[in-house]
C-alpha positions as CSV (number, residue, x, y, z in Angstrom):
1,S,114.7,-181.0,346.8
2,E,114.1,-178.9,349.3
3,E,118.1,-177.8,349.4
4,S,118.5,-177.9,346.0
5,G,115.0,-175.9,345.1
6,I,114.8,-178.4,342.5
7,M,111.3,-180.5,341.5
8,S,112.2,-183.7,340.8
9,D,109.7,-186.2,338.9
10,E,108.6,-187.5,342.2
11,W,107.8,-184.5,343.5
12,L,106.0,-183.3,340.6
13,G,104.2,-186.7,340.4
14,I,102.4,-186.5,344.1
15,V,101.0,-182.9,342.6
16,Q,98.5,-184.4,340.3
17,A,95.6,-182.0,341.7
18,I,95.8,-179.0,342.5
19,V,92.4,-176.5,343.7
20,V,91.9,-172.8,342.3
21,S,89.7,-170.9,341.1
22,A,87.4,-171.2,337.8
23,E,88.7,-167.9,336.9
24,M,92.8,-169.4,337.2
25,T,92.5,-172.9,335.7
26,P,95.8,-174.0,334.7
27,Q,96.6,-174.7,331.3
28,Y,100.1,-176.4,332.4
29,L,102.3,-176.9,334.9
30,I,106.3,-176.5,335.2
31,P,109.0,-176.9,338.0
32,N,110.1,-173.5,338.9
33,T,113.6,-174.5,339.7
34,Q,114.6,-170.5,339.9
35,S,113.1,-170.6,343.8
36,K,114.7,-172.0,346.7
37,I,111.4,-173.3,347.5
38,P,109.8,-176.4,345.2
39,S,107.2,-174.5,343.6
40,L,105.6,-175.0,340.5
41,R,104.6,-172.7,337.8
42,L,100.8,-172.3,336.5
43,S,100.6,-170.9,333.2
44,Y,96.4,-169.6,333.2
45,G,94.7,-170.0,330.0
46,G,94.8,-166.6,328.1
47,R,97.0,-164.7,331.0
48,S,100.4,-163.9,329.4
49,N,101.7,-163.6,333.5
50,T,102.5,-166.7,335.6
51,K,101.6,-167.5,339.2
52,Y,104.1,-169.7,341.5
53,L,101.8,-171.9,343.8
54,I,103.9,-173.6,346.8
55,P,101.8,-177.2,348.3
56,N,101.6,-177.2,351.3
57,I,103.0,-180.6,351.0
58,K,105.7,-183.5,352.6
59,L,107.7,-185.6,349.6
60,F,107.1,-189.2,350.7
61,T,108.2,-192.1,348.9
62,M,105.5,-194.9,349.2
63,S,106.0,-197.6,350.9
64,L,105.8,-201.4,350.3
65,E,102.1,-201.7,351.4
66,Q,100.9,-198.3,349.4
67,K,103.4,-200.2,346.0
68,I,101.4,-203.3,346.5
69,M,97.8,-202.3,346.6
70,T,98.6,-200.4,343.5
71,D,100.1,-203.0,341.6
72,L,97.4,-205.5,343.1
73,K,94.5,-203.3,341.2
74,A,96.9,-202.9,337.9
75,A,96.8,-207.2,338.4
76,M,93.5,-207.6,338.9
77,I,92.4,-204.7,336.1
78,A,95.1,-207.3,334.2
79,K,94.2,-210.4,334.9
80,D,97.4,-211.7,335.8
81,E,97.2,-214.2,337.5
82,A,100.7,-214.5,338.5
83,A,101.0,-210.9,340.2
84,L,98.4,-211.6,342.1
85,R,99.0,-214.7,343.4
86,S,102.8,-213.0,344.3
87,L,101.7,-209.7,345.4
88,R,98.2,-211.0,347.6
89,A,101.3,-213.3,349.3
90,V,103.6,-210.3,349.4
91,K,100.1,-208.8,351.0
92,A,99.3,-211.4,353.7
93,A,103.7,-211.6,354.8
94,I,102.9,-207.6,355.7
95,L,99.8,-207.9,357.0
96,L,101.1,-210.2,359.2
97,A,104.4,-208.8,360.6
98,K,102.1,-205.7,361.2
99,T,99.2,-207.5,363.5
100,S,101.7,-209.3,365.0
101,E,102.7,-209.1,368.6
102,G,105.1,-206.7,369.7
103,G,104.7,-205.6,366.5
104,S,105.1,-201.8,366.0
105,G,101.9,-201.6,363.3
106,E,104.7,-199.9,361.2
107,L,106.9,-201.3,359.6
108,K,111.3,-199.7,358.8
109,E,112.4,-200.5,354.8
110,E,115.3,-203.2,356.4
111,E,112.2,-204.8,357.5
112,E,110.3,-204.6,354.7
113,V,113.0,-206.3,353.0
114,K,113.6,-209.1,355.3
115,I,109.8,-209.5,354.3
116,L,110.5,-209.8,350.5
117,Q,113.8,-211.6,350.8
118,K,111.9,-214.4,353.4
119,L,109.2,-214.8,350.3
120,V,112.0,-215.0,347.5
121,K,113.7,-217.7,349.7
122,Q,111.0,-220.1,350.1
123,R,109.8,-220.2,346.3
124,K,113.3,-221.0,345.4
125,D,113.7,-223.8,347.6
126,S,110.5,-224.8,346.4
127,L,111.3,-224.1,343.0
128,E,114.9,-226.4,343.4
129,I,112.5,-229.4,345.1
130,F,109.8,-229.0,342.7
131,K,112.4,-229.2,339.7
132,Q,114.0,-232.3,341.5
133,Q,110.7,-234.4,340.8
134,N,110.5,-233.2,337.4
135,R,107.1,-230.8,338.2
136,E,107.2,-228.3,336.0
137,D,104.2,-226.8,336.8
138,L,104.6,-226.3,340.2
139,A,108.5,-225.3,339.0
140,K,107.1,-222.9,336.6
141,K,104.5,-220.8,339.0
142,E,107.4,-220.3,341.6
143,E,109.4,-219.0,339.6
144,E,107.6,-216.1,338.5
145,E,106.3,-215.5,341.5
146,I,110.0,-215.1,342.4
147,A,110.4,-212.6,338.9
148,V,107.4,-210.4,340.5
149,I,108.5,-210.2,344.3
150,E,111.9,-209.7,343.4
151,K,110.9,-206.5,341.7
152,F,110.5,-204.8,345.2
153,L,113.8,-205.4,346.0
154,P,116.9,-202.6,345.8
155,K,119.2,-203.8,342.8
156,Q,120.3,-207.1,343.4
157,M,124.9,-207.7,343.2
158,T,125.9,-209.8,340.7
159,A,128.1,-212.6,341.5
160,E,131.0,-210.8,340.4
161,E,129.9,-208.1,342.0
162,L,129.6,-209.8,345.5
163,K,133.1,-211.8,345.6
164,T,135.2,-207.9,344.9
165,E,132.7,-207.2,347.7
166,I,133.7,-209.8,349.6
167,A,137.3,-209.8,349.0
168,A,137.7,-206.1,350.5
169,I,136.1,-207.0,353.5
170,I,137.9,-209.9,354.1
171,A,141.4,-208.2,353.1
172,N,139.4,-205.0,356.1
173,V,139.4,-207.3,359.0
174,G,141.9,-209.5,358.6
175,A,140.9,-213.0,357.7
176,S,142.9,-215.4,356.4
177,S,140.9,-218.8,356.6
178,P,137.6,-220.4,357.3
179,A,137.7,-219.9,360.9
180,D,136.9,-216.2,360.8
181,M,133.7,-216.7,358.5
182,G,132.0,-215.5,361.3
183,K,133.7,-212.5,361.7
184,V,133.1,-211.6,358.1
185,M,130.1,-212.6,357.4
186,G,128.7,-209.6,360.4
187,V,130.2,-207.0,358.5
188,A,128.7,-208.7,354.7
189,S,125.5,-209.6,355.9
190,K,124.9,-206.3,357.6
191,Q,126.5,-204.0,353.8
192,F,124.7,-206.2,351.3
193,A,121.3,-206.3,353.8
194,G,118.8,-206.5,350.3
195,K,121.3,-206.7,347.6
196,A,121.8,-210.9,348.2
197,D,120.7,-213.4,349.4
198,G,122.1,-214.2,352.7
199,K,123.0,-218.1,351.2
200,T,124.7,-216.3,348.8
201,I,126.4,-214.2,350.5
202,S,127.5,-217.3,353.0
203,A,128.4,-219.8,350.2
204,V,130.7,-217.0,348.1
205,V,132.3,-216.0,352.1
206,K,133.0,-219.5,352.1
207,E,134.9,-219.8,348.5
208,L,137.0,-216.5,349.3
209,L,138.1,-218.1,352.8
210,S,138.9,-222.2,351.4
211,R,141.6,-220.7,349.0
């Protein structure tokens, strides 16, 4: 990071190609942790000395769309049908959101999370229906797509973690009955955005307030 002067693996991974003159072909790159500015120590073949190279590059995090495109290419090469179905669905949903009326053409991280959550919810709803109809073939496809899409969501909270956190929220807002559910949900929905789906949060809040 720029503050610590230590180059992260992510930063190093971004610097994949560095243009130097033919007489200075790099043998290897080493993160320079001595400098306050993120840099690489460049070792040259046949040279005993090292030099510091500071690329004019800004650290960035790949957007959801970039991650999807990267994984889509890999899925095509691997001929992974489940991944292809899932990733194309996410890609289509992103494009729809970016080009919708009133859209800015770019998506914020929280908007990306909502898209993923919606896609997962749709598939979970379909999964439940297919299981009721004993359509194991269709149910399997939904399960495969859920598994692929959920990889792009933040780590999901376990049931126990959710109960513990929601119990704390209930105590903090002074909720004591199901009538206070709206008050609790308002806080919980924001706090656990991307970490748990709304249906699960609502069920836990209802359970704890009914005790």
